[in-house]
All heavy atoms as an XYZ file, in Angstrom:
929
protein
N      -0.285      8.379     22.385
C       0.837      8.280     21.487
C       1.296      9.682     21.095
O       0.482     10.510     20.721
C       0.388      7.507     20.237
C       1.432      6.626     19.680
S       0.908      5.772     18.180
C       0.062      4.369     18.835
N       2.581      9.943     21.133
C       3.085     11.236     20.710
C       3.247     11.259     19.200
O       3.216     10.225     18.545
C       4.449     11.534     21.373
O       5.414     10.642     20.829
C       4.380     11.434     22.867
N       3.449     12.442     18.642
C       3.576     12.588     17.188
C       4.732     11.762     16.641
O       4.630     11.167     15.574
C       3.744     14.056     16.825
N       5.857     11.675     17.372
C       6.996     10.908     16.872
C       6.753      9.410     16.922
O       7.345      8.667     16.166
C       8.282     11.244     17.660
O       8.045     11.013     19.040
C       8.713     12.679     17.423
N       5.869      8.963     17.805
C       5.574      7.532     17.904
C       4.627      7.064     16.808
O       4.480      5.875     16.595
C       4.974      7.208     19.273
C       5.961      7.359     20.411
C       5.290      7.193     21.758
O       4.105      7.529     21.889
O       5.953      6.735     22.677
N       3.965      7.966     16.111
C       3.019      7.554     15.082
C       3.712      7.191     13.775
O       3.092      6.617     12.896
C       1.963      8.641     14.813
O       2.611      9.804     14.328
C       1.152      8.934     16.054
N       4.976      7.521     13.617
C       5.745      7.215     12.407
C       6.755      6.125     12.723
O       7.569      6.264     13.624
C       6.448      8.458     11.881
C       5.468      9.455     11.357
C       4.904     10.492     12.045
C       4.899      9.484     10.054
N       4.023     11.169     11.236
C       4.004     10.578     10.003
C       5.055      8.699      8.913
C       3.275     10.895      8.862
C       4.339      9.015      7.775
C       3.455     10.100      7.763
N       6.685      5.030     11.970
C       7.563      3.887     12.192
C       8.534      3.732     11.030
O       8.092      3.591      9.882
C       6.730      2.591     12.331
O       5.837      2.745     13.429
C       7.618      1.381     12.557
N       9.852      3.745     11.296
C      10.805      3.496     10.219
C      10.697      2.035      9.768
O      10.628      1.133     10.598
C      12.160      3.797     10.849
C      11.947      3.827     12.317
C      10.490      4.011     12.572
N      10.660      1.840      8.453
C      10.491      0.490      7.915
C      11.771     -0.007      7.248
O      12.229     -1.105      7.529
C       9.302      0.451      6.924
C       9.192     -0.899      6.264
C       8.010      0.796      7.638
N      12.311      0.774      6.329
C      13.552      0.410      5.644
C      14.066      1.634      4.902
O      13.392      2.665      4.845
C      13.339     -0.755      4.668
S      12.271     -0.381      3.262
N      15.240      1.518      4.315
C      15.778      2.592      3.495
C      15.146      2.498      2.111
O      14.875      1.399      1.620
C      17.295      2.494      3.401
C      17.965      2.587      4.788
C      19.434      2.871      4.719
N      19.782      4.145      4.127
C      19.609      5.350      4.690
N      19.065      5.441      5.892
N      19.979      6.449      4.071
N      14.906      3.633      1.476
C      14.330      3.656      0.134
C      15.169      2.828     -0.831
O      14.634      2.081     -1.642
C      14.205      5.101     -0.366
C      13.665      5.282     -1.781
C      12.229      4.769     -1.883
C      13.746      6.745     -2.200
N      16.473      2.911     -0.725
C      17.369      2.185     -1.624
C      17.222      0.666     -1.499
O      17.558     -0.069     -2.426
C      18.815      2.596     -1.365
N      16.708      0.189     -0.368
C      16.537     -1.252     -0.154
C      15.238     -1.794     -0.744
O      15.083     -3.010     -0.884
C      16.568     -1.566      1.345
C      17.879     -1.225      2.007
C      17.822     -1.317      3.514
O      16.755     -1.072      4.106
O      18.871     -1.628      4.103
N      14.325     -0.920     -1.091
C      13.025     -1.343     -1.619
C      13.083     -1.324     -3.145
O      13.276     -0.272     -3.745
C      11.920     -0.405     -1.112
C      10.490     -0.809     -1.375
C      10.159     -2.162     -0.762
C       9.539      0.259     -0.839
N      12.944     -2.498     -3.751
C      13.042     -2.590     -5.203
C      11.881     -1.872     -5.886
O      10.753     -1.870     -5.376
C      13.044     -4.052     -5.641
C      14.309     -4.800     -5.265
C      14.317     -6.196     -5.819
O      14.095     -6.358     -7.033
O      14.532     -7.125     -5.021
N      12.162     -1.287     -7.032
C      11.140     -0.592     -7.815
C      10.111     -1.606     -8.308
O      10.455     -2.678     -8.788
C      11.789      0.163     -9.003
C      10.728      0.776     -9.896
C      12.748      1.230     -8.483
N       8.836     -1.233     -8.150
C       7.683     -2.037     -8.558
C       7.654     -3.404     -7.883
O       7.172     -4.390     -8.450
C       7.585     -2.127    -10.073
C       7.331     -0.749    -10.681
C       6.838     -0.779    -12.103
O       6.895     -1.840    -12.753
O       6.395      0.283    -12.569
N       8.131     -3.438     -6.652
C       8.061     -4.626     -5.804
C       7.493     -4.223     -4.457
O       7.569     -3.078     -4.059
C       9.447     -5.235     -5.571
C      10.138     -5.737     -6.793
C       9.489     -7.032     -7.263
N      10.106     -7.473     -8.483
C      10.635     -8.655     -8.657
N      10.605     -9.536     -7.675
N      11.158     -8.987     -9.793
N       6.953     -5.172     -3.750
C       6.425     -4.914     -2.427
C       7.264     -5.580     -1.354
O       8.036     -6.498     -1.622
N       7.090     -5.121     -0.141
C       7.721     -5.720      1.031
C       6.721     -5.621      2.173
O       5.952     -4.667      2.257
C       9.005     -4.978      1.388
N       6.705     -6.626      3.016
C       5.790     -6.633      4.158
C       6.531     -6.166      5.410
O       7.720     -6.439      5.578
C       5.223     -8.022      4.376
N       5.811     -5.455      6.272
C       6.372     -4.977      7.528
C       5.261     -4.965      8.578
O       4.081     -4.845      8.244
C       6.943     -3.577      7.360
N       5.650     -5.071      9.825
C       4.709     -4.960     10.931
C       4.787     -3.533     11.450
O       5.838     -3.089     11.924
C       5.055     -5.962     12.030
C       4.039     -6.108     13.144
C       2.698     -6.605     12.596
C       4.549     -7.068     14.203
N       3.678     -2.791     11.334
C       3.635     -1.389     11.727
C       2.430     -1.183     12.635
O       1.299     -1.486     12.244
C       3.534     -0.460     10.495
C       3.442      0.988     10.922
C       4.721     -0.673      9.559
N       2.669     -0.683     13.822
C       1.597     -0.449     14.797
C       0.760     -1.712     15.003
O      -0.462     -1.658     15.134
C       0.701      0.715     14.371
C       1.430      1.979     14.056
N       2.250      2.613     14.967
C       1.484      2.719     12.932
C       2.770      3.693     14.408
N       2.333      3.774     13.174
N       1.412     -2.884     14.986
C       0.724     -4.149     15.207
C      -0.057     -4.666     14.005
O      -0.773     -5.650     14.124
N       0.069     -4.019     12.857
C      -0.656     -4.414     11.643
C       0.329     -4.808     10.544
O       1.373     -4.165     10.385
C      -1.509     -3.244     11.126
C      -2.534     -2.731     12.101
C      -3.666     -3.721     12.294
O      -4.106     -4.371     11.361
N      -4.130     -3.832     13.519
N      -0.019     -5.835      9.753
C       0.792     -6.217      8.591
C       0.534     -5.195      7.488
O      -0.609     -4.956      7.093
C       0.426     -7.613      8.121
N       1.606     -4.569      7.012
C       1.514     -3.521      6.003
C       2.373     -3.914      4.806
O       3.469     -4.446      4.974
C       1.996     -2.170      6.584
C       2.036     -1.085      5.532
C       1.105     -1.749      7.747
N       1.852     -3.661      3.612
C       2.602     -3.886      2.377
C       3.128     -2.534      1.902
O       2.364     -1.588      1.749
C       1.701     -4.514      1.322
N       4.427     -2.442      1.685
C       5.085     -1.206      1.262
C       5.495     -1.379     -0.198
O       6.074     -2.411     -0.562
C       6.361     -0.927      2.091
C       6.122     -1.106      3.587
C       6.943      0.435      1.757
C       5.146     -0.173      4.193
N       5.198     -0.393     -1.041
C       5.503     -0.476     -2.468
C       6.255      0.761     -2.925
O       5.956      1.870     -2.495
C       4.214     -0.576     -3.294
C       3.382     -1.766     -2.950
C       2.342     -1.644     -2.042
C       3.638     -2.991     -3.514
C       1.560     -2.736     -1.711
C       2.875     -4.097     -3.191
C       1.837     -3.965     -2.285
N       7.196      0.538     -3.850
C       7.920      1.634     -4.496
C       7.576      1.583     -5.984
O       7.864      0.595     -6.661
C       9.417      1.466     -4.293
C      10.256      2.540     -4.935
C      11.720      2.290     -4.629
N      12.582      3.224     -5.305
C      13.906      3.117     -5.307
N      14.496      2.133     -4.658
N      14.624      3.996     -5.959
N       6.926      2.623     -6.467
C       6.501      2.681     -7.864
C       7.677      3.107     -8.753
O       8.725      3.536     -8.262
C       5.338      3.658     -8.020
N       7.482      3.020    -10.063
C       8.546      3.362    -11.022
C       9.004      4.817    -10.917
O      10.119      5.151    -11.267
C       8.094      3.053    -12.455
C       7.023      3.972    -12.948
N       5.702      3.790    -12.629
C       7.091      5.084    -13.708
C       4.993      4.756    -13.185
N       5.797      5.552    -13.848
N       8.127      5.693    -10.393
C       8.481      7.108    -10.232
C       9.050      7.409     -8.842
O       9.171      8.563     -8.449
C       7.274      7.992    -10.517
C       6.098      7.730     -9.571
O       6.215      6.852     -8.678
O       5.064      8.393     -9.735
N       9.391      6.378     -8.091
C       9.948      6.443     -6.737
C       8.957      6.896     -5.675
O       9.344      7.141     -4.535
C      11.222      7.303     -6.666
C      12.449      6.544     -7.155
O      12.415      5.295     -7.158
O      13.426      7.203     -7.529
N       7.675      7.008     -6.022
C       6.654      7.228     -4.993
C       6.556      5.957     -4.157
O       6.670      4.849     -4.687
C       5.297      7.514     -5.628
C       5.175      8.897     -6.199
C       5.087      9.932     -5.092
O       6.022     10.678     -4.879
N       3.990      9.974     -4.409
N       6.352      6.110     -2.855
C       6.229      4.968     -1.959
C       4.831      4.980     -1.352
O       4.324      6.035     -0.956
C       7.315      4.995     -0.854
C       7.143      3.833      0.111
C       8.703      4.966     -1.493
N       4.225      3.800     -1.292
C       2.861      3.655     -0.801
C       2.818      2.538      0.243
O       3.634      1.612      0.196
C       1.915      3.274     -1.947
C       1.944      4.241     -3.100
C       2.752      4.017     -4.207
C       1.167      5.399     -3.080
C       2.778      4.914     -5.265
C       1.188      6.291     -4.138
C       1.995      6.036     -5.232
O       2.016      6.925     -6.279
N       1.851      2.622      1.145
C       1.655      1.586      2.153
C       0.178      1.230      2.226
O      -0.677      2.111      2.377
C       2.143      2.069      3.516
N      -0.107     -0.059      2.084
C      -1.474     -0.581      2.180
C      -1.485     -1.708      3.197
O      -0.454     -2.331      3.453
C      -1.941     -1.162      0.832
C      -2.027     -0.228     -0.359
C      -2.461     -1.022     -1.593
C      -2.997      0.903     -0.095
N      -2.671     -2.006      3.720
C      -2.811     -3.198      4.533
C      -2.435     -4.404      3.688
O      -2.736     -4.453      2.495
N      -1.772     -5.367      4.259
C      -1.269     -6.508      3.489
C      -2.332     -7.569      3.212
O      -2.132     -8.448      2.399
C      -0.072     -7.138      4.214
C       0.729     -8.060      3.326
O       0.890     -7.808      2.137
N       1.240     -9.128      3.901
N      -3.483     -7.484      3.855
C      -4.502     -8.529      3.710
C      -5.399     -8.289      2.501
O      -6.005     -7.226      2.362
C      -5.362     -8.626      4.961
C      -6.324     -9.808      4.908
C      -7.137     -9.927      6.168
O      -7.836     -9.005      6.553
N      -7.031    -11.066      6.817
N      -5.477     -9.283      1.628
C      -6.394     -9.263      0.492
C      -7.810     -9.436      1.049
O      -8.099    -10.448      1.690
C      -6.042    -10.420     -0.452
C      -6.967    -10.555     -1.642
O      -8.138    -10.146     -1.563
O      -6.527    -11.102     -2.660
N      -8.705     -8.469      0.826
C     -10.047     -8.576      1.411
C     -10.911     -9.678      0.782
O     -11.910    -10.076      1.359
C     -10.663     -7.197      1.161
C      -9.902     -6.635      0.025
C      -8.515     -7.215      0.112
N     -10.524    -10.190     -0.361
C     -11.299    -11.237     -1.017
C     -10.927    -12.622     -0.498
O     -11.789    -13.440     -0.231
C     -11.123    -11.162     -2.535
C     -11.692     -9.903     -3.116
C     -10.885     -8.790     -3.318
C     -13.041     -9.805     -3.426
C     -11.404     -7.614     -3.834
C     -13.576     -8.628     -3.940
C     -12.752     -7.534     -4.144
N      -9.631    -12.883     -0.327
C      -9.182    -14.196      0.142
C      -8.884    -14.211      1.637
O      -8.761    -15.276      2.222
C      -7.921    -14.623     -0.613
O      -6.825    -13.795     -0.249
N      -8.734    -13.020      2.237
C      -8.353    -12.838      3.645
C      -6.927    -13.304      3.927
O      -6.525    -13.452      5.071
C      -9.329    -13.541      4.602
C     -10.749    -13.056      4.494
C     -10.880    -11.738      5.177
N     -12.285    -11.313      5.183
C     -12.663    -10.083      5.082
N     -11.770     -9.138      4.996
N     -13.923     -9.746      5.094
N      -6.130    -13.537      2.876
C      -4.730    -13.936      3.033
C      -3.849    -12.679      3.047
O      -4.138    -11.703      2.356
C      -4.311    -14.853      1.895
N      -2.771    -12.729      3.807
C      -1.826    -11.602      3.875
C      -0.807    -11.737      2.743
O       0.295    -12.262      2.939
C      -1.130    -11.573      5.236
O      -2.045    -11.205      6.235
N      -1.186    -11.253      1.555
C      -0.384    -11.503      0.359
C      -0.146    -10.283     -0.527
O       0.560    -10.392     -1.526
C      -1.030    -12.597     -0.519
C      -1.045    -13.932      0.204
C      -2.426    -12.191     -0.960
N      -0.728     -9.136     -0.231
C      -0.632     -8.012     -1.168
C       0.806     -7.573     -1.427
O       1.123     -7.112     -2.527
C      -1.479     -6.832     -0.705
C      -2.989     -7.031     -0.832
C      -3.728     -5.763     -0.433
C      -3.380     -7.454     -2.231
N       1.707     -7.735     -0.461
C       3.110     -7.356     -0.675
C       3.744     -8.173     -1.798
O       4.727     -7.741     -2.391
C       3.917     -7.524      0.612
N       3.172     -9.324     -2.115
C       3.703    -10.168     -3.193
C       2.981     -9.933     -4.514
O       3.189    -10.659     -5.481
C       3.591    -11.636     -2.792
C       4.444    -11.970     -1.588
C       4.509    -13.436     -1.322
N       3.194    -14.067     -1.389
C       2.713    -14.900     -0.494
N       3.444    -15.201      0.549
N       1.543    -15.442     -0.627
N       2.129     -8.917     -4.566
C       1.343     -8.645     -5.768
C       2.153     -7.995     -6.874
O       3.306     -7.611     -6.695
N       1.525     -7.871     -8.036
C       2.140     -7.258     -9.203
C       1.808     -5.769     -9.211
O       0.638     -5.391     -9.138
C       1.628     -7.926    -10.490
C       2.026     -9.402    -10.493
C       2.157     -7.207    -11.727
C       1.349    -10.214    -11.562
N       2.841     -4.932     -9.306
C       2.670     -3.486     -9.304
C       2.649     -2.977    -10.747
O       3.420     -3.426    -11.577
C       3.808     -2.802     -8.514
C       3.702     -1.285     -8.581
C       3.798     -3.272     -7.065
N       1.744     -2.056    -11.011
C       1.663     -1.467    -12.342
C       0.850     -0.195    -12.304
O       0.644      0.388    -11.247
N       0.368      0.232    -13.466
C      -0.529      1.386    -13.522
C      -1.515      1.159    -14.646
O      -1.242      0.428    -15.595
C       0.240      2.697    -13.718
O       0.858      2.728    -14.983
N      -2.683      1.747    -14.494
C      -3.704      1.693    -15.535
C      -4.373      3.048    -15.606
O      -4.379      3.798    -14.641
C      -4.708      0.568    -15.318
C      -5.645      0.746    -14.166
C      -6.846     -0.201    -14.168
N      -6.514     -1.586    -13.912
C      -7.370     -2.473    -13.425
N      -8.609     -2.123    -13.150
N      -7.021     -3.707    -13.218
N      -4.924      3.347    -16.768
C      -5.601      4.621    -16.957
C      -7.054      4.488    -16.522
O      -7.754      3.555    -16.923
C      -5.521      5.060    -18.432
O      -4.148      5.138    -18.797
C      -6.171      6.412    -18.627
N      -7.479      5.397    -15.673
C      -8.863      5.452    -15.208
C      -9.258      6.920    -15.145
O      -8.549      7.726    -14.539
C      -9.006      4.793    -13.847
N     -10.356      7.272    -15.777
C     -10.841      8.655    -15.799
C      -9.762      9.629    -16.268
O      -9.615     10.727    -15.733
C     -11.376      9.076    -14.427
C     -12.554      8.223    -13.983
O     -13.338      7.807    -14.860
O     -12.672      7.970    -12.772
N      -8.964      9.208    -17.244
C      -7.966     10.083    -17.835
C      -6.679     10.249    -17.061
O      -5.838     11.056    -17.432
N      -6.485      9.506    -15.983
C      -5.244      9.614    -15.216
C      -4.643      8.234    -14.994
O      -5.354      7.236    -14.971
C      -5.473     10.314    -13.874
C      -6.274      9.517    -12.880
C      -6.315     10.158    -11.489
O      -5.290     10.713    -11.041
O      -7.369     10.095    -10.871
N      -3.324      8.195    -14.862
C      -2.644      6.942    -14.549
C      -2.815      6.650    -13.068
O      -2.534      7.500    -12.222
C      -1.155      7.026    -14.880
C      -0.883      6.863    -16.360
O      -1.718      6.255    -17.055
O       0.170      7.341    -16.817
N      -3.291      5.452    -12.780
C      -3.530      5.035    -11.400
C      -2.533      3.934    -11.051
O      -2.567      2.861    -11.659
C      -4.976      4.517    -11.218
C      -5.188      4.003     -9.810
C      -5.979      5.600    -11.563
N      -1.629      4.182    -10.076
C      -0.719      3.120     -9.651
C      -1.512      2.080     -8.854
O      -2.367      2.434     -8.038
C       0.294      3.851     -8.770
C      -0.456      5.031     -8.237
C      -1.435      5.417     -9.319
N      -1.245      0.801     -9.111
C      -2.007     -0.242     -8.420
C      -1.131     -1.443     -8.105
O      -0.045     -1.604     -8.663
C      -3.212     -0.684     -9.254
C      -2.854     -1.524    -10.462
C      -2.752     -2.913    -10.360
C      -2.615     -0.947    -11.689
C      -2.413     -3.686    -11.459
C      -2.279     -1.699    -12.798
C      -2.172     -3.081    -12.685
N      -1.642     -2.279     -7.215
C      -1.080     -3.599     -6.974
C      -2.196     -4.597     -7.228
O      -3.336     -4.397     -6.804
C      -0.508     -3.759     -5.544
C      -1.571     -3.561     -4.470
C       0.168     -5.118     -5.396
N      -1.878     -5.656     -7.972
C      -2.841     -6.733     -8.229
C      -2.550     -7.866     -7.257
O      -1.407     -8.330     -7.147
C      -2.729     -7.222     -9.668
N      -3.569     -8.298     -6.560
C      -3.409     -9.376     -5.598
C      -2.952    -10.650     -6.300
O      -3.469    -10.997     -7.358
C      -4.734     -9.639     -4.883
O      -4.611    -10.811     -4.086
N      -2.003    -11.378     -5.700
C      -1.583    -12.636     -6.309
C      -2.634    -13.740     -6.181
O      -2.536    -14.762     -6.846
C      -0.305    -12.996     -5.548
C      -0.422    -12.294     -4.244
C      -1.222    -11.045     -4.506
N      -3.659    -13.520     -5.368
C      -4.677    -14.557     -5.167
C      -5.717    -14.562     -6.275
O      -5.866    -15.536     -6.985
C      -5.362    -14.373     -3.804
C      -4.435    -14.516     -2.632
S      -3.689    -16.141     -2.491
C      -5.092    -17.099     -1.982
N      -6.457    -13.466     -6.407
C      -7.566    -13.427     -7.374
C      -7.409    -12.316     -8.396
O      -8.307    -12.074     -9.186
C      -8.901    -13.282     -6.641
C      -9.164    -14.414     -5.692
N      -9.425    -15.690     -6.119
C      -9.183    -14.457     -4.339
C      -9.600    -16.483     -5.062
N      -9.450    -15.754     -3.974
N      -6.284    -11.624     -8.346
C      -5.891    -10.601     -9.328
C      -6.664     -9.289     -9.266
O      -6.538     -8.471    -10.160
C      -5.938    -11.150    -10.763
C      -5.221    -12.467    -10.975
C      -3.752    -12.381    -10.591
C      -3.041    -13.684    -10.920
N      -2.360    -14.267     -9.819
N      -7.477     -9.039     -8.237
C      -8.112     -7.729     -8.120
C      -7.028     -6.679     -7.924
O      -6.037     -6.904     -7.237
C      -9.089     -7.664     -6.938
C     -10.388     -8.364     -7.170
C     -10.354     -9.811     -6.727
O      -9.331    -10.326     -6.304
N     -11.488    -10.484     -6.819
N      -7.236     -5.515     -8.533
C      -6.263     -4.424     -8.466
C      -6.701     -3.400     -7.425
O      -7.875     -3.034     -7.356
C      -6.137     -3.760     -9.836
N      -5.740     -2.919     -6.619
C      -6.007     -1.940     -5.574
C      -5.166     -0.698     -5.837
O      -3.958     -0.786     -6.052
C      -5.676     -2.511     -4.192
C      -6.528     -3.695     -3.840
C      -6.118     -4.982     -4.149
C      -7.762     -3.511     -3.235
C      -6.917     -6.070     -3.845
C      -8.568     -4.593     -2.928
C      -8.149     -5.882     -3.235
N      -5.819      0.459     -5.820
C      -5.150      1.750     -6.012
C      -4.146      1.940     -4.882
O      -4.510      1.910     -3.698
C      -6.217      2.856     -6.002
C      -5.680      4.242     -6.316
O      -4.502      4.526     -6.026
O      -6.469      5.050     -6.829
N      -2.883      2.119     -5.234
C      -1.849      2.278     -4.210
C      -2.007      3.562     -3.421
O      -1.532      3.662     -2.291
C      -0.459      2.241     -4.857
C      -0.003      0.875     -5.361
C       1.311      1.005     -6.128
C       0.150     -0.105     -4.212
N      -2.670      4.560     -3.984
C      -2.824      5.849     -3.294
C      -3.917      5.804     -2.228
O      -3.805      6.471     -1.201
C      -3.148      6.947     -4.302
C      -2.083      7.103     -5.387
C      -2.567      7.923     -6.524
N      -3.809      7.333     -7.054
C      -4.568      7.887     -7.989
N      -4.234      9.044     -8.505
N      -5.656      7.280     -8.412
N      -4.974      5.046     -2.476
C      -6.146      5.077     -1.586
C      -6.533      3.723     -1.003
O      -7.273      3.668     -0.026
C      -7.371      5.594     -2.348
O      -7.694      4.655     -3.383
C      -7.128      6.975     -2.935
N      -6.112      2.630     -1.633
C      -6.520      1.295     -1.207
C      -7.807      0.827     -1.854
O      -8.217     -0.318     -1.679
N      -8.461      1.674     -2.637
C      -9.730      1.304     -3.276
C      -9.495      0.230     -4.340
O      -8.565      0.309     -5.124
C     -10.387      2.514     -3.927
C     -11.733      2.190     -4.590
C     -12.317      3.392     -5.292
N     -12.524      4.495     -4.379
C     -13.681      4.796     -3.819
N     -14.754      4.101     -4.098
N     -13.776      5.814     -2.995
N     -10.380     -0.775     -4.363
C     -10.312     -1.818     -5.383
C     -10.786     -1.221     -6.709
O     -11.862     -0.624     -6.781
C     -11.186     -3.007     -4.990
S     -11.116     -4.370     -6.169
N      -9.985     -1.374     -7.751
C     -10.341     -0.823     -9.054
C     -11.343     -1.707     -9.792
O     -11.948     -1.273    -10.758
C      -9.081     -0.645     -9.910
C      -8.023      0.297     -9.325
C      -6.782      0.307    -10.192
C      -8.584      1.693     -9.147
N     -11.515     -2.933     -9.333
C     -12.428     -3.874     -9.969
C     -13.792     -3.921     -9.290
O     -14.796     -4.215     -9.933
C     -11.799     -5.271     -9.996
C     -10.444     -5.263    -10.686
O     -10.376     -4.780    -11.833
O      -9.455     -5.696    -10.072
N     -13.827     -3.658     -8.004
C     -15.068     -3.617     -7.227
C     -14.959     -2.422     -6.281
O     -14.435     -2.535     -5.178
C     -15.282     -4.909     -6.431
C     -15.562     -6.104     -7.320
C     -15.987     -7.326     -6.528
O     -16.726     -7.172     -5.526
O     -15.565     -8.418     -6.901
N     -15.471     -1.276     -6.730
C     -15.230     -0.014     -6.032
C     -15.768      0.065     -4.607
O     -15.369      0.935     -3.850
C     -15.762      1.150     -6.869
C     -14.943      1.352     -8.118
C     -15.288      2.626     -8.854
O     -16.041      3.462     -8.307
O     -14.798      2.787     -9.973
N     -16.664     -0.822     -4.212
C     -17.181     -0.786     -2.841
C     -16.234     -1.488     -1.859
O     -16.473     -1.482     -0.665
C     -18.586     -1.401     -2.769
C     -18.645     -2.901     -2.919
C     -18.568     -3.417     -4.353
O     -18.300     -2.684     -5.295
N     -18.809     -4.702     -4.519
N     -15.134     -2.058     -2.362
C     -14.169     -2.777     -1.526
C     -12.866     -1.994     -1.497
O     -12.466     -1.393     -2.496
C     -13.919     -4.197     -2.092
C     -12.884     -4.940     -1.260
C     -15.219     -4.989     -2.163
N     -12.205     -1.997     -0.345
C     -10.902     -1.345     -0.238
C     -10.051     -2.050      0.806
O     -10.546     -2.866      1.583
C     -11.064      0.128      0.131
O     -11.555      0.253      1.449
N      -8.773     -1.712      0.798
C      -7.864     -2.139      1.859
C      -7.380     -0.868      2.558
O      -7.476      0.224      2.002
C      -6.662     -2.955      1.319
C      -7.122     -4.265      0.725
C      -5.852     -2.170      0.319
N      -6.890     -1.031      3.750
C      -6.396      0.113      4.502
C      -5.211      0.745      3.788
O      -4.430      0.069      3.118
C      -5.980     -0.328      5.908
N      -5.079      2.049      3.935
C      -3.981      2.812      3.343
C      -3.335      3.636      4.448
O      -4.033      4.208      5.290
C      -4.550      3.717      2.244
O      -3.581      4.597      1.755
N      -2.007      3.675      4.450
C      -1.277      4.401      5.486
C      -0.496      5.561      4.888
O      -0.060      5.508      3.735
C      -0.294      3.468      6.202
C      -0.995      2.346      6.928
O      -1.675      2.627      7.919
O      -0.859      1.181      6.503
N      -0.293      6.597      5.690
C       0.555      7.719      5.298
C       1.999      7.228      5.210
O       2.415      6.354      5.973
C       0.481      8.842      6.329
C      -0.890      9.457      6.493
C      -1.266     10.354      5.332
O      -0.371     10.834      4.609
O      -2.468     10.574      5.157
N       2.761      7.795      4.273
C       4.168      7.446      4.108
C       4.965      8.733      3.941
O       4.519      9.670      3.283
C       4.379      6.555      2.856
C       5.860      6.310      2.608
C       3.639      5.246      2.992
N       6.140      8.756      4.539
C       7.075      9.849      4.279
C       8.486      9.268      4.220
O       8.744      8.190      4.754
C       6.960     10.956      5.318
C       7.275     10.579      6.736
C       7.136     11.760      7.678
O       7.247     12.915      7.288
N       6.896     11.474      8.954
N       9.358      9.988      3.537
C      10.752      9.566      3.424
C      11.602     10.684      3.999
O      11.521     11.835      3.557
C      11.139      9.283      1.966
C      10.227      8.189      1.405
C      12.603      8.892      1.864
C      10.324      8.008     -0.083
N      12.374     10.349      5.013
C      13.249     11.324      5.659
C      14.666     10.771      5.635
O      14.906      9.665      6.141
C      12.802     11.619      7.106
C      11.402     12.235      7.106
C      13.809     12.540      7.800
C      10.842     12.526      8.478
N      15.563     11.539      5.021
C      16.969     11.155      4.910
C      17.118      9.737      4.367
O      17.939      8.946      4.848
C      17.680     11.319      6.248
C      17.719     12.769      6.712
C      18.409     12.953      8.048
O      18.965     11.984      8.612
O      18.357     14.089      8.548
N      16.292      9.404      3.369
C      16.391      8.107      2.704
C      15.718      6.957      3.424
O      15.780      5.818      2.968
N      15.057      7.233      4.552
C      14.383      6.185      5.325
C      12.869      6.306      5.124
O      12.304      7.397      5.264
C      14.724      6.286      6.833
C      13.935      5.268      7.643
C      16.222      6.108      7.046
N      12.233      5.178      4.789
C      10.777      5.139      4.626
C      10.141      5.006      6.000
O      10.479      4.101      6.759
C      10.345      3.957      3.743
C      10.947      4.094      2.346
C       8.822      3.855      3.677
C      10.796      2.850      1.484
N       9.219      5.929      6.304
C       8.472      5.883      7.558
C       6.992      5.716      7.234
O       6.462      6.400      6.352
C       8.679      7.179      8.343
C      10.122      7.430      8.740
C      10.530      8.818      8.340
C      10.281      7.218     10.210
N       6.342      4.812      7.951
C       4.905      4.609      7.784
C       4.215      5.222      8.983
O       4.605      5.001     10.128
C       4.560      3.111      7.654
C       3.055      2.902      7.590
C       5.236      2.519      6.419
N       3.190      6.008      8.685
C       2.503      6.749      9.731
C       1.080      6.299      9.938
O       0.748      5.136      9.759
N       0.223      7.246     10.271
C      -1.154      6.916     10.608
C      -1.935      6.366      9.427
O      -1.627      6.636      8.270
C      -1.750      8.258     11.055
C      -0.681      9.271     10.970
C       0.526      8.656     10.387
N      -2.931      5.601      9.754
C      -3.838      5.040      8.763
C      -4.725      6.148      8.228
O      -5.203      6.991      8.973
C      -4.686      3.966      9.447
C      -5.290      3.031      8.474
C      -5.215      1.605      8.807
N      -4.023      0.938      8.331
C      -3.818     -0.343      8.507
N      -4.711     -1.071      9.130
N      -2.730     -0.921      8.060
N      -4.946      6.150      6.911
C      -5.839      7.136      6.278
C      -7.276      6.680      6.446
O      -7.545      5.493      6.612
C      -5.531      7.246      4.793
C      -4.201      7.828      4.478
C      -4.066      8.010      2.964
N      -2.792      8.603      2.638
C      -1.861      8.012      1.900
N      -2.075      6.839      1.377
N      -0.737      8.630      1.663
N      -8.184      7.620      6.323
C      -9.613      7.280      6.302
C      -9.893      6.443      5.053
O      -9.377      6.737      3.975
C     -10.464      8.537      6.307
N     -10.688      5.431      5.180
C     -11.008      4.543      4.068
C     -11.928      5.222      3.065
O     -12.887      5.887      3.448
C     -11.687      3.272      4.591
O     -12.075      2.447      3.533
N     -11.651      5.060      1.733
C     -12.534      5.643      0.728
C     -13.864      4.907      0.644
O     -14.831      5.418      0.110
C     -11.740      5.490     -0.564
C     -10.845      4.339     -0.331
C     -10.526      4.357      1.148
N     -13.914      3.702      1.171
C     -15.155      2.912      1.214
C     -14.948      1.832      2.265
O     -13.869      1.637      2.776
C     -15.476      2.315     -0.153
S     -14.134      1.365     -0.875
N     -15.985      1.109      2.581
C     -15.871      0.094      3.614
C     -15.196     -1.148      3.065
O     -15.304     -1.474      1.899
C     -17.252     -0.274      4.150
O     -18.048     -0.789      3.102
N     -14.442     -1.833      3.933
C     -13.819     -3.097      3.561
C     -14.899     -4.136      3.329
O     -15.995     -4.047      3.853
C     -12.869     -3.591      4.647
C     -11.591     -2.767      4.714
O     -11.264     -2.052      3.753
O     -10.933     -2.864      5.750
N     -14.545     -5.116      2.570
C     -15.462     -6.207      2.276
C     -15.756     -6.994      3.508
O     -15.006     -7.189      4.386
C     -14.861     -7.085      1.203
C     -15.795     -8.176      0.818
C     -15.282     -8.877     -0.393
N     -16.410     -9.641     -0.844
C     -16.363    -10.562     -1.734
N     -15.245    -10.834     -2.313
N     -17.414    -11.212     -2.109
């Protein structure tokens, strides 16, 4: 794969609602794309590791304070576990995580890139 093939355009930033998710197929994987209130965009694997359902894009986006910093998260609509949008780590059970992908915005278009190294093993 060449460097340009590793980044997949998903949608325009203006089309992604603030604090809402959208699902996309990227590199053959279901990915949940989120736009936070500060216009940061995040991409996580769409599968909830607890229920194994592809539902994270329909989760509730928010932030909570952990270790003195605001952590952007999505809460699964299935069992309500919260996942850090930056890393995919579960905030309720730290040994569980979902995949996290690199994101960049070029000329108003959201591109999803390579998968990041997992902060911990998936359930």
